[in-house]
VOLUMTOR-486323 format. One record per residue: residue number from 1; chain; x, z, y of N, C-alpha, C in turn. Coordinates in steps of 0.1 Angstrom, whole numbers, always signed. Atoms other than C-alpha are relative to their C-alpha. Example, Ala and Ser with C-alpha at 12.3 -4.5 7.8 and 13.67 -1.06 7.14 Angstrom:
BEGIN
> k|c|n_xx|n_zz|n_yy|ca_xx|ca_zz|ca_yy|c_xx|c_zz|c_yy
> 1|A|+9|+0|-12|+123|+78|-45|+9|+0|+12
> 2|A|-9|+0|-11|+137|+71|-11|-8|+8|+11
! end
This chain:
BEGIN
> k|c|n_xx|n_zz|n_yy|ca_xx|ca_zz|ca_yy|c_xx|c_zz|c_yy
> 1|A|+9|+2|+11|+10|+212|+149|-11|-10|+3
> 2|A|+11|+9|-4|-17|+194|+168|+5|-15|+1
> 3|A|-6|+14|-1|+6|+163|+174|+1|-6|-14
> 4|A|-1|+5|+13|+11|+160|+137|-13|-5|-5
> 5|A|+13|+4|+4|-26|+159|+130|-5|-13|+7
> 6|A|+3|+12|-7|-31|+133|+157|+7|-12|-6
> 7|A|-8|+11|+6|-4|+111|+141|-7|-4|-13
> 8|A|+6|+4|+13|-21|+112|+107|-14|-6|+2
> 9|A|+13|+5|-2|-56|+106|+121|+1|-14|+6
> 10|A|-2|+13|-6|-43|+76|+140|+6|-10|-10
> 11|A|-7|+9|+8|-21|+61|+113|-4|+0|-15
> 12|A|+3|-1|+14|-38|+70|+80|-16|+2|-1
> 13|A|+15|+0|+1|-75|+60|+78|-5|-3|-14
> 14|A|+6|+3|+13|-99|+54|+50|+4|-14|-5
> 15|A|-4|+14|+4|-90|+17|+51|+14|+0|-6
> 16|A|-13|-1|+6|-54|+27|+44|+0|+5|-14
> 17|A|+2|-6|+13|-64|+48|+15|-5|-11|-10
> 18|A|+5|+11|+9|-84|+19|+0|+11|-10|-2
> 19|A|-11|+10|+2|-54|-5|+6|+10|+5|-10
> 20|A|-10|-6|+9|-31|+19|-12|-5|+0|-14
> 21|A|+6|+0|+14|-55|+22|-42|+0|-14|-6
> 22|A|+0|+14|+4|-59|-15|-44|+14|-5|-4
> 23|A|-14|+4|+3|-21|-20|-42|+5|+6|-13
> 24|A|-5|-6|+12|-15|+5|-70|-6|-7|-12
> 25|A|+7|+7|+12|-41|-11|-93|+6|-14|-2
> 26|A|-5|+14|+2|-29|-46|-87|+15|+0|-5
> 27|A|-14|+0|+4|+8|-37|-91|+1|+5|-14
> 28|A|-1|-4|+14|+2|-18|-123|-6|-10|-10
> 29|A|+5|+11|+8|-19|-47|-136|+10|-10|-2
> 30|A|-11|+9|+1|+9|-70|-128|+11|+5|-10
> 31|A|-10|-5|+9|+34|-47|-146|-5|-1|-15
> 32|A|+5|+0|+14|+11|-45|-177|+0|-15|-5
> 33|A|+1|+14|+5|+7|-83|-179|+14|-7|-2
> 34|A|-12|+7|+1|+42|-95|-172|+13|+8|+4
> 35|A|-12|-7|-5|+65|-70|-155|+8|+8|-10
> 36|A|-6|-9|+10|+72|-48|-185|+10|-7|-9
> 37|A|-9|+8|+9|+91|-76|-203|+11|-5|+9
> 38|A|-10|+5|-9|+113|-83|-173|+13|+8|+0
> 39|A|-13|-7|-1|+150|-75|-168|+2|+6|+14
> 40|A|-2|-5|-14|+145|-67|-131|-4|+15|+0
> 41|A|+2|-14|+0|+147|-30|-124|-13|+4|+7
> 42|A|+12|-4|-7|+117|-30|-100|-12|-3|-10
> 43|A|+12|+3|+9|+94|-48|-125|+0|+7|-13
> 44|A|-1|-7|+13|+106|-28|-155|-7|+14|+0
> 45|A|+5|-14|-1|+94|+6|-142|-14|+0|+6
> 46|A|+13|-1|-6|+57|+13|-137|-1|+9|+12
> 47|A|+0|-8|-12|+65|+40|-112|+5|-7|+12
> 48|A|-5|+8|-12|+86|+17|-90|-10|-11|+4
> 49|A|+11|+10|-3|+58|-9|-93|-11|+7|+8
> 50|A|+10|-7|-7|+33|+17|-82|+4|+3|+15
> 51|A|-6|-3|-13|+55|+27|-52|-1|-13|+8
> 52|A|+1|+13|-7|+57|-10|-43|-14|-4|+4
> 53|A|+15|+2|-3|+19|-13|-45|-5|+8|+11
> 54|A|+4|-9|-11|+15|+17|-22|+5|-5|+13
> 55|A|-5|+5|-13|+38|+3|+4|-6|-14|+4
> 56|A|+6|+13|-4|+24|-32|+2|-15|+1|+4
> 57|A|+14|-3|-4|-12|-20|+3|-2|+6|+14
> 58|A|+1|-6|-13|-6|+2|+33|+4|-10|+11
> 59|A|-5|+9|-10|+14|-24|+52|-10|-11|+3
> 60|A|+9|+11|-2|-11|-52|+46|-13|+4|+8
> 61|A|+12|-5|-7|-41|-31|+57|+3|+3|+14
> 62|A|-4|-3|-13|-22|-19|+87|+1|-12|+9
> 63|A|-1|+13|-8|-14|-55|+98|-14|-5|+3
> 64|A|+14|+5|-3|-51|-65|+94|-7|+8|+10
> 65|A|+6|-8|-10|-63|-35|+113|+6|-2|+14
> 66|A|-6|+1|-13|-38|-39|+141|-3|-14|+7
> 67|A|+4|+13|-6|-46|-76|+145|-15|+0|+4
> 68|A|+14|+0|-4|-83|-69|+146|-2|+8|+13
> 69|A|+0|-8|-12|-77|-42|+173|+4|-8|+12
> 70|A|-5|+8|-11|-58|-67|+194|-10|-10|+4
> 71|A|+10|+9|-3|-86|-92|+192|-11|+6|+8
> 72|A|+11|-7|-8|-111|-66|+205|+4|+2|+14
> 73|A|-5|-3|-13|-89|-58|+234|+2|-13|+8
! end
């Protein structure tokens, strides 16, 4: 149980939550502006666009944080 909490503390910070929220907002804004009229299955569904925004936001913030940690070391 303790190992699970350490994993979440190490890999899920406030920066990740902010990145996820920004990803959701931007992906749904994109869907509202142009994606809902598309024939692409990813762009057609707001739920799939939100999942895409969650993944993109998390990964981008994680890349930025890991590169800044490497510069400090």
